[in-house]
N, C-alpha and C positions, 0 to 999 in steps of 0.2 A: 512606511508600511500602514496598511489599513487595520488589520488585526495584529495586535502585538501581545504575545504571551512571554512574560519575563520571569524566569526562576519560579514558575508556578509549582506549588505543592498542595497536595490533598492528603489528609490523613484521617482515617476512620477510627472511632473509639475502640480501644482494646486491640487494634491491629498491631502486629509486630513490626511492620515497616510501612512507610508512606505508600499510598496507592499511586501518587504522582510525586516525583522527587526532583525539584529544581529544573523543570522543563522550560525551554525558551525556543520560540520560533516566531515567524511572522508571515503574513499573507498580504500581497499587494491587492489593490482594488481589482475585482473581476477574476482573481486567481482562485483555483480550486486546490485545496490541500486535502491530503488523505493521511490518516493515522492507521498504521497496521502493526500487528504484533501478535504473539501467542495469547491465549486466554489468560486473563489475570494480569496482563502487562500494564494496565492503567489507562488504556486508550479511551474507554468509555467514561471513566471517572474524569478524565481531562475534558472530554466533550461536554459533560454535564457541568463542569466548572465554568466553561465558557458560556454555557446557557444560563448560568446562575442557579442551577439546581443543586450544586454542591458548593460549599464555601471553601475558599482557599485558606490554608493555614500559613501561607507564605507566598511572596511574589506579587505579581501584578498582571492584570488582564485589561487591555484597552482596545476600543474600536474607534477609529477616526479621531484619535486624540482624547476621547472621553474615557476616563478610568472607570471601569465597571466593578473591578474587584481589587482591593489592596488592603489586606488585613492590618498592615502596619499603620495605615491611616484611618482604620475603622470604616473602610469604604466597601459596601456591598450593595449594588443595585439589584432590585428584585427582578426575577426572570421576565415578568410581564412588562417591565419598563425598558428592557434592553433592545427592543425592536429586532429580535432574532427569531427566525422561523426554524421549525424542526420537522423532520420527516423520520418516522419510526419504522422498524422492520415489520410491524404488524398492520401498517397502513392507518389504523385507527379512524376509518371512515364511519360515518353515521349510517347505519343500515336503513333507517326509515326515511332518509333524505335522498333526493335525486342527486345525480352527479353535479349538476349545476348548483344546487343548494348546498352541497358539501363544499364546493369551491367558494361559494359566497359566504360561508359561515363566519370567517374572520374579518369580513368587511361590511358587516351589517350597519355600521355607522355611516356609510357613504349614501348619498342620495340614490334613489332607485335606478335612475338612468345611468349614473356613473357606475353603480355596482354591477348592473347588467353588462355594461360595456367591458368592465374589468374581467368578469367571469368569461365572457366570450373571448377576450384576448388571451386569457390563460388556457382555455380549452383549445384554442387554435394553436397555441404554443406547444402543447403536449400532444396535439393530433387527435383530440377526442371531442371535437365540436359536435360530431354526429351522435354522440352518446349522452348529450346534455340531460335528457329526460329519463334516462335509464336509472335503475337502482344499482348500487355497488355489486350485489350478488350476480348481476347479469353480465359483469365484465370479468375478464381473465385476471390472473394475479398481476401480470405485467401492466395491464391497463389500470388496475386499481392503484398500483404504485405511482403511475403517472398522474392519476387524480390527486393522490396525496401530495405529490410534488406541486401540482397546480394550486392546490389549496394553501400550501405553505408559501408559495410565491405571490399569491393574490394581494396580501397586505403590503407588498414591496418591502420585505425585510432588508435591513442593511447587511445581514449575514444569514446564511442558511446552514443549518447543521443537519447531517444525515447519519443516523445510527444504524449500521448494518442494514441498509434499506433493501438489499436484494437477497438476504440470507434464506428467506422462505421460498425462493423460486428455484426452478431446476437449473442445471449448469448452463445449458445453451442460452436460456432466456436471461440469466444473470449477466452474461457477457454482452449480449445484444442490448439489454436495457441500460447497462452501465454506459455504453457508448451513446445511447440516446439521451441519457441524463446529462452527460457532458455537453452534448450539442445544445440541449435546452438551456443549461446554465450559462453557456457562452453566449447564446443568442439573447438572453435576458440580461447579460452583464452582471450576473450575481456572483458575489464572493461566497465561497462555500467551504465547509470543512466536513469531511466524511470519515466515518470509522468503518473498517472492514477487517476481516481476517483473511481475505482472499487476495492473493497477489495479482491475479489477472484483472480483478475489479480495480485495484489500486492503480495499475498501469494504464487501464482504459480510461479512467476518470481524471487522475490527478496531474496537475502541473508540478506540484511539490508533494513529496511523500516522506512521512516520518516513520521510522522504524523504532518501536518502543520495546523495552525489555526491563521487567521488574521496576516499573515506575519511571524509568529514565528514557530520554530520547537519545538513541544511539547515533542516528544520522537523519538529517533533514535535507533532502536533495531531490533532483529529478530522477526519473526511473532509470535512465541510462547510467548515471553516476552510481546509483545504488547497486546496479548489477555489475558494472565494470570497474568501479572504483569504490568498493565498500570501505567505509572508514574503520570498522571494527570487525573482529572475527565473528561476532554474533550476527552482524548484518550479512557478512559473506556466507554464513551457514544458512541463514533464514531465507534469503532471496535466491530463487532458482535452484537448480540441481547441481550439486558439486561435492567434492571431497577435498580434504587437506592431505597432501602427501609430503613426506620429509624431503627437504632440499637443502642446498648450501649455496650461498652467494659467494662467488669467487671472481678474481680478475682473469679475464680471458684475453686472447690476442687483440681483440677489437673493443675492449672495455669490459665492463662487468657482465656476468651472465649467471644464470641460476642452474645448478646441476640438479636434475630430478631423476626419478626412476625411468622416465621416458626419454632421457637425453637432455641436452642443453637447451635452455630458453634464453632468447636474446633481447626480446622487446622489454627492457627493464628500465625504461626512462623514469618511471615513478617509484622504482624499488629503492629500498635503503642501500647504502654502500655496504661492502662486505663486512666491515667491522661494526656494523650496527647491531649484530647479534653475536653471541659468543661463538667464535670460530666460524662465523658466517652461517651457522646452522639455523634453519627456519622451517616453517611449513608453507608450502605454496598452494594456492587455491587452483584447483583444476575443475572447471565446469564441464558438464556433459557436451557442450558445443565446442569445447577446446580440444576434444579427442576425436580424431578422424579415423574412420575405418580404411585401412590401406593394406591389402594383402601383400604388397611389395615391400612393406616396411619390415626391417629386421626385428622390431620390437613385437613380441607376441603376447597375447593375453587370453585367458580362459574365460569363456562366457559362463557366468554363474547363474544369472537370472536375465530374463528379458520381458519387457512389458510392451505390448502392441498399442500404438497410439494413432493408428490410421496411416498417416503419411510416413511415420517413422517408428522405429523401436527405441526404447530406452534400455540399453544393455548395461548390466552390472558385470564388470570385468575384474579378474584377478591377475596381477602380474606375477611372473616367476619369483620375484623378490618378496611377494606376499602382500604388496599394497593393492588396494581396491580403487578402481576408477569407474566413472560412468561415461557413457557415450551415446549421443543421438546418432542413429544410423538409418538411412532411408529404408523403408519397409520392404523394398524388393531385394534387399540383402538379408534374406531370411535364414540366418545361421541358427544352429541348434544349441541348446544348453549343453555344455561339456565340450564344445568345439574350441579349438585355438584359432584366433584370427590375428591379423596384423593391424597394428594401430600406430599412429604417430601424433605428436602434439602439434596443434596449430593455434598458439596462444597469442592473441593480439595485445592483451593487457595482462602482464604478469603481476600478480598480487601476492605478497608474502606477509606473514605474521610471525611473531615470536613462537618458537616451538612450544607446544603444550607438553607438560609432563604426563606420561602415560604409565 
């Protein structure tokens, strides 16, 4: 691994609990990692610890085998000596400097010809060579963020950290710029770690995504696994749209199955055996894309709410037994709140957890 974070802990004075509590993960060279989680989960504190802006109170952080932080050994390399670049959410561009001079700011030590060539290379990389002589205020927010990225990449950092880099942009621009940033990082071969609260950004940028909760790393995986194979109930609830419905794992004619308010679910290859839970009783995760609108189905549900999303509606449905489920339905199926519609489960990955006490 290139970046190694082992049992890292960060604790602030007078805090009741650690901001970061025993977090471990790694990034291979050229890999892009993303930390995501609710406000106050510790993702920014962890990013700042990697940068050296916060001291660890336990654990170890290393890059390319060089230990940067290890309190047990009295080791803490100063931020300016770590060869790490940072991109902030407010861009932090110098308003009195041109775009080219902003990019050149961190490489003033290079000979002039080499410095100019590097600036040109970076502006070409981010698609802003035409704007080299402009001032920051003459560019859009997305362009300014690309300038900030070029400036951070100019000194050739061995690791790039990005702290909520798109949060000040509108939704459509955020998603597009996230994809552009991934392309830029991949073309430059840069290892990067990004913090965001936006799942679409995380999925658009990250090779590996870490979901944090109350200072702990709940799961470090690719986006597909986080969505379809959540390791914890928190990850299952945090990622995507879904609900937990009461269920029971039993032995059926052709092996185990899960009995749910919507009927039997049979794709249970990764589910626990029936005796893993008391009487096999559990909660099953039902995502909105697991529920299919089908008027021929004997299972009926009442539409309680609907949210228009262009190509589809997100329906909130109530079953006769009282359970609530969500469903993505193509928007030409424009049923009204208060209608009963037919639904059926189409679950490719059955995920169960211990039943919560209610």
